[in-house]
NUBA-575333 format. One record per residue: residue number from 1; residue in one letter; y, z, x of N, C-alpha, C, CB in turn. Coordinates in steps of 0.02 Angstrom, whole numbers. Each point is the difference from the previous one (the first is absolute). Glycine has a CB too. Layout:
BEGIN
+-----+------+--------+--------+--------+--------+--------+--------+--------+--------+--------+--------+--------+--------+
!  nr ! rest !   n_yy !   n_zz !   n_xx !  ca_yy !  ca_zz !  ca_xx !   c_yy !   c_zz !   c_xx !  cb_yy !  cb_zz !  cb_xx !
+-----+------+--------+--------+--------+--------+--------+--------+--------+--------+--------+--------+--------+--------+
! NUM !    A !      Y !      Z !      X !      Y !      Z !      X !      Y !      Z !      X !      Y !      Z !      X !
...
+-----+------+--------+--------+--------+--------+--------+--------+--------+--------+--------+--------+--------+--------+
END
This chain:
BEGIN
+-----+------+--------+--------+--------+--------+--------+--------+--------+--------+--------+--------+--------+--------+
!  nr ! rest !   n_yy !   n_zz !   n_xx !  ca_yy !  ca_zz !  ca_xx !   c_yy !   c_zz !   c_xx !  cb_yy !  cb_zz !  cb_xx !
+-----+------+--------+--------+--------+--------+--------+--------+--------+--------+--------+--------+--------+--------+
!   1 !    F !    328 !    674 !     62 !    -64 !    -23 !    -26 !    -17 !    -70 !     25 !     17 !     72 !   -101 !
!   2 !    N !     30 !   -117 !     96 !    -14 !    -69 !     21 !     -8 !     -7 !     75 !     64 !    -39 !    -98 !
!   3 !    S !    -35 !     85 !    136 !     -4 !     -7 !     73 !    -71 !      8 !     26 !    116 !     43 !      7 !
!   4 !    I !   -159 !     -7 !    -42 !    -68 !      9 !     23 !    -49 !    -51 !    -29 !     25 !    121 !     13 !
!   5 !    M !     -1 !   -163 !    -58 !    -46 !    -46 !    -33 !    -27 !    -54 !     46 !     62 !     20 !   -104 !
!   6 !    F !    -19 !    -53 !    142 !    -24 !    -56 !     41 !    -51 !     22 !     52 !    109 !    -56 !    -18 !
!   7 !    P !    -97 !    109 !     56 !    -52 !     20 !     49 !    -66 !     19 !    -34 !     90 !     40 !     75 !
!   8 !    T !    -86 !     -9 !   -133 !    -61 !     18 !    -36 !    -37 !    -61 !    -24 !     54 !    107 !    -35 !
!   9 !    I !    -18 !   -154 !      4 !    -31 !    -62 !    -24 !    -27 !    -40 !     59 !     79 !     -2 !    -98 !
!  10 !    F !    -42 !      0 !    153 !    -21 !    -37 !     59 !    -67 !     26 !     26 !    120 !    -23 !     29 !
!  11 !    S !   -124 !     90 !    -21 !    -61 !     28 !     28 !    -59 !     -9 !    -48 !     68 !     83 !     63 !
!  12 !    L !    -56 !    -78 !   -128 !    -54 !    -11 !    -49 !    -23 !    -73 !      1 !     45 !     93 !    -71 !
!  13 !    A !      2 !   -138 !     79 !    -15 !    -72 !     -4 !    -41 !    -24 !     60 !    104 !    -16 !    -65 !
!  14 !    I !    -90 !     42 !    125 !    -36 !    -25 !     59 !    -63 !     41 !     15 !    108 !    -39 !     45 !
!  15 !    K !   -119 !     92 !    -82 !    -60 !     41 !     10 !    -62 !    -40 !    -17 !     66 !    105 !    -26 !
!  16 !    G !   -111 !   -108 !     73 !    -64 !    -33 !    -12 !      1 !    -76 !      7 !    -25 !     93 !    -74 !
!  17 !    L !     78 !   -121 !    102 !      2 !    -73 !      8 !    -40 !    -24 !     61 !    111 !      1 !    -55 !
!  18 !    G !   -127 !     45 !     99 !    -39 !    -18 !     59 !     34 !    -51 !     44 !   -101 !     24 !    -65 !
!  19 !    Q !     68 !    -80 !     78 !     28 !    -51 !     44 !     60 !    -36 !    -31 !   -114 !    -15 !     48 !
!  20 !    H !    126 !     25 !   -112 !     56 !    -33 !    -34 !     62 !     45 !     -4 !    -83 !    -66 !    -66 !
!  21 !    T !     82 !    122 !    102 !     55 !     48 !     -4 !     66 !    -31 !     21 !    -81 !     92 !     22 !
!  22 !    S !     81 !   -129 !     33 !     64 !    -29 !     24 !     26 !    -52 !    -49 !    -36 !     19 !    118 !
!  23 !    Q !     -8 !    -59 !   -147 !     22 !    -50 !    -49 !     25 !     34 !    -63 !    -83 !    -83 !     46 !
!  24 !    G !     48 !    134 !    -69 !     20 !     37 !    -60 !     66 !     35 !     10 !   -118 !     15 !    -29 !
!  25 !    S !    129 !     14 !     88 !     63 !     35 !     11 !     58 !    -50 !      5 !    -62 !     92 !     59 !
!  26 !    G !     49 !   -151 !    -32 !     52 !    -51 !      3 !     20 !    -24 !    -69 !    -43 !    -35 !    110 !
!  27 !    I !     -7 !     24 !   -153 !     14 !    -21 !    -69 !     38 !     55 !    -37 !   -103 !    -73 !      0 !
!  28 !    L !     82 !    135 !     12 !     33 !     55 !    -33 !     73 !      7 !     23 !   -111 !     58 !    -10 !
!  29 !    C !    123 !    -72 !     73 !     70 !      3 !     25 !     43 !    -54 !    -34 !    -41 !     44 !    110 !
!  30 !    L !     10 !    -99 !   -131 !     37 !    -50 !    -36 !     23 !     26 !    -68 !    -66 !    -89 !     58 !
!  31 !    A !     32 !    140 !    -83 !     20 !     29 !    -64 !     68 !     34 !      4 !   -121 !     16 !    -27 !
!  32 !    I !    144 !     -3 !     87 !     67 !     29 !      8 !     52 !    -46 !    -31 !    -37 !     58 !    106 !
!  33 !    V !     23 !   -123 !   -106 !     46 !    -48 !    -31 !     11 !     17 !    -73 !    -39 !    -89 !     80 !
!  34 !    G !    -11 !    119 !   -112 !      8 !     22 !    -69 !     58 !     48 !     -8 !   -121 !    -16 !    -17 !
!  35 !    G !    136 !     54 !     68 !     57 !     45 !     -2 !     66 !    -37 !      1 !    -68 !     84 !     58 !
!  36 !    A !     67 !   -147 !    -39 !     61 !    -41 !     -2 !      2 !    -43 !    -62 !      2 !      0 !    124 !
!  37 !    I !    -59 !    -20 !   -149 !     -2 !    -46 !    -57 !      5 !     36 !    -67 !    -69 !    -76 !     68 !
!  38 !    V !     35 !    133 !    -75 !      0 !     35 !    -64 !     70 !     22 !    -21 !   -116 !     40 !     25 !
!  39 !    P !    157 !    -11 !     20 !     69 !     16 !    -21 !     41 !    -61 !    -20 !     -6 !     98 !     76 !
!  40 !    L !     -5 !   -154 !    -41 !     35 !    -61 !    -18 !    -20 !    -23 !    -70 !      4 !    -33 !    121 !
!  41 !    L !    -70 !     34 !   -135 !    -23 !    -19 !    -67 !     26 !     49 !    -53 !   -103 !    -50 !     52 !
!  42 !    Q !    105 !    114 !    -35 !     25 !     49 !    -48 !     74 !    -13 !    -14 !    -85 !     84 !     40 !
!  43 !    G !    123 !   -104 !     10 !     70 !    -17 !    -11 !      9 !    -60 !    -45 !     25 !     47 !    111 !
!  44 !    V !    -67 !    -98 !   -101 !      2 !    -59 !    -43 !    -17 !     19 !    -71 !    -31 !    -74 !     97 !
!  45 !    L !    -21 !    115 !   -105 !    -19 !     22 !    -68 !     56 !     41 !    -32 !   -120 !      1 !     35 !
!  46 !    A !    153 !     42 !      5 !     54 !     41 !    -27 !     58 !    -44 !    -22 !    -34 !     94 !     75 !
!  47 !    D !     50 !   -145 !    -36 !     54 !    -46 !    -19 !    -17 !    -40 !    -63 !     33 !     -7 !    120 !
!  48 !    T !    -97 !    -10 !   -127 !    -21 !    -42 !    -55 !    -13 !     39 !    -64 !    -49 !    -76 !     83 !
!  49 !    Y !     13 !    132 !    -77 !    -23 !     37 !    -59 !     31 !     69 !     -8 !   -105 !    -62 !     10 !
!  50 !    G !    136 !     88 !     42 !     28 !     67 !     -2 !    -37 !     46 !     47 !     35 !    -18 !   -119 !
!  51 !    V !     -5 !     75 !    132 !    -27 !     46 !     50 !    -66 !     32 !    -24 !    116 !     22 !     40 !
!  52 !    Q !   -117 !      1 !   -102 !    -60 !     35 !    -23 !    -62 !    -45 !      1 !     73 !     71 !    -71 !
!  53 !    P !    -70 !   -132 !     44 !    -60 !    -43 !      5 !    -19 !    -17 !     72 !     30 !    -47 !   -111 !
!  54 !    A !     19 !     45 !    156 !    -15 !    -16 !     70 !    -43 !     53 !     32 !    108 !    -61 !      7 !
!  55 !    F !   -103 !    123 !    -31 !    -41 !     53 !     29 !    -74 !     -6 !    -18 !    100 !     73 !     -4 !
!  56 !    L !   -117 !   -118 !    -42 !    -70 !    -13 !    -14 !    -36 !    -27 !     61 !     29 !    -21 !   -120 !
!  57 !    L !      8 !    -16 !    162 !    -29 !    -25 !     62 !    -18 !     58 !     46 !     66 !   -106 !    -11 !
!  58 !    A !    -21 !    154 !     18 !    -15 !     59 !     42 !    -59 !     39 !    -28 !    121 !      6 !     33 !
!  59 !    I !   -123 !      0 !    -99 !    -56 !     36 !    -32 !    -65 !    -37 !     15 !     76 !     43 !    -91 !
!  60 !    A !    -75 !   -109 !     86 !    -61 !    -39 !     14 !    -23 !     10 !     73 !     36 !    -85 !    -86 !
!  61 !    C !     11 !     89 !    132 !    -17 !     11 !     70 !    -33 !     69 !      9 !     95 !    -74 !     36 !
!  62 !    Y !    -66 !    125 !    -68 !    -28 !     67 !      6 !    -68 !      5 !    -34 !    115 !     46 !      3 !
!  63 !    V !   -124 !    -81 !    -58 !    -66 !      0 !    -34 !    -52 !    -31 !     47 !     55 !     -9 !   -114 !
!  64 !    Y !    -37 !    -44 !    149 !    -47 !    -30 !     47 !    -16 !     48 !     57 !     43 !   -114 !    -30 !
!  65 !    I !      7 !    149 !     55 !    -12 !     48 !     54 !    -47 !     55 !    -23 !    114 !    -25 !     47 !
!  66 !    I !   -104 !     48 !   -109 !    -45 !     52 !    -27 !    -71 !    -28 !     -7 !     96 !     52 !    -63 !
!  67 !    F !   -102 !   -113 !     37 !    -66 !    -32 !     -5 !    -34 !     -5 !     68 !     40 !    -64 !   -100 !
!  68 !    Y !     -2 !     41 !    149 !    -29 !     -9 !     67 !    -23 !     67 !     28 !     73 !   -100 !     19 !
!  69 !    G !    -33 !    152 !    -29 !    -18 !     65 !     26 !    -61 !     29 !    -34 !    118 !     19 !     25 !
!  70 !    L !   -127 !    -33 !    -89 !    -56 !     29 !    -37 !    -63 !    -42 !      2 !     83 !     53 !    -73 !
!  71 !    K !    -76 !   -118 !     67 !    -59 !    -44 !     -6 !     -3 !    -54 !     54 !      3 !     21 !   -121 !
!  72 !    G !     53 !    -51 !    137 !      0 !    -58 !     45 !    -19 !     16 !     71 !     86 !    -47 !    -72 !
!  73 !    S !    -74 !    109 !     95 !    -16 !     17 !     69 !    -70 !     28 !      8 !    120 !     22 !     18 !
!  74 !    V !   -156 !    -15 !    -72 !    -68 !     27 !      3 !    -47 !    -54 !     26 !     23 !     81 !    -95 !
!  75 !    P !    -57 !    -68 !    151 !    -46 !    -50 !     27 !    -57 !    -14 !    -48 !     29 !     37 !    115 !
!  76 !    K !    -49 !   -100 !   -118 !    -55 !    -19 !    -43 !    -66 !     13 !     36 !     72 !    -88 !    -58 !
!  77 !    A !   -117 !    120 !     25 !    -64 !     18 !     32 !    -50 !    -56 !     -1 !     20 !    117 !    -32 !
+-----+------+--------+--------+--------+--------+--------+--------+--------+--------+--------+--------+--------+--------+
END
C-alpha cells in the first residue's frame, strides 16, 4: 500500500502547475526527507512516552495524506 503512495501523491501535486512544474517537483522531492525525519521523531517519542503514544505521529501523517488525497489536491476553480 505505501509503495504506491509517493508516485500517486507526486503526480497529483505537480498536476496543473504549468511553468512551475520543475520548482514544484523539486520541492516535493525535498519531502523525501520526511521519510528520514518522521521515524527519528517517532523513536524519540517512543523513548519518551512509550510505543503506543508514539504511533499518534504515524496516525497524524496518514490523516494528512488522506486529507490531501480528498481535499488538498483538488484544484481551486
